[in-house]
C-alpha angles and dihedrals in degrees: 000000000000117000120254129207089259090053088052092054089051090047090057094050098092121199115241110231102171142329105335091344124121137178123222128186134202124227119232101259098151096257122140091219137022114276109253095227089058094057090045092051095045094047089050089052090050092051091046091053087066098049126072128202093359128102125214115255103173142010135187122195144177126207107218106172134006108265119237109233091208093060127071116242120233113211116199118191126208116200097218097175144342112201133173092271108009139048125196125201132183117205125193118194113207137190125184088356091302127111113244099170141011129199136186117199132183125206129195138194116244112276140168123235148130116330131209137128146181114269120253115250119250111270138162114245114268093246088066093053129087117262103236090220090054088054093057091091089066093056123084127232137296090026091053092057092048093050093047088053088051094051091048090053098049094054135148081041112090121190139179116203116214092227124016089193089075089075093060121100117267117261118229108289093007119132128192131201117245093239138089142164128219135175109231138177145147103273106228134035120296126201115266094250106123092213090062091051092049092050090045089052089054089048094057096037090080093058123102095355099114089043085072090069094040100050091052085067097042097260135113134209092245098049094087096229099113138040102237125188136152113246099185141353135207125187128183115194112211108163139005121267143162111253090204092062121077116276123191108231108200109192140179140171114221094183145017126178144117091040089301135101132194117216132184133196142185122200119210132186120232089261091058098256113145104233103173145000124214137193127183138171117205138188108244105178123171112239111233110214127200123229090257089058 
């Protein structure tokens, strides 16, 4: 059954199992591996549980092994440093006694300082864009069935691509820029707790990034032509936001090569405020099929 926003809140409510140790679980969403954004968000929650009166401003993470959805994840937090203004935490996520993910997060006391930001790109409001699920009727089988399964699995995340034609195969001689923008949010109300919205933002920040590199070449993450996996994830938090309100996710991919692609993203509120910046490198490896396939 697809996840709801209430299920997401429960997913982020980790179980304490010792000093600076927390247990997280994965819902049955039909995935062969744990969604990367889930592990990022749960690790951030674990780190935040060990910090008082300071909000996270950045995190850097590496995905080491694919997580098994059937197994609980043990998050172990190391209190690296507590300074006058900043606190640093290191989190290791383990399954079956083996690390599958590591995260370093930094927290800061609230301070005033200089203010500036990049401008949000021009974009129509999300209400004027086509709901990808509504467009399913225009797609032939079996792609429609695969896409419906994908949409069910990514819930409670909702998104509105600016241009669905970007997901079509390239025509002969056609080129396509390695950039895209989508509106994205958690579909369903979340509690007012800012910590939940920060964790939910981390959860959705892993979605659609690697597509930016794929669609530039006429491929999509759901077409089964490439092995696609996040290798690392970096998130900088600039300003508060509600993750259950639409955020404009402007993305680009400055480089692809060696079966890897670098992607970047900037998340803006409706009022144009830049709330977060994201960078991620991913594995994009062509699947070599045999004649019997």
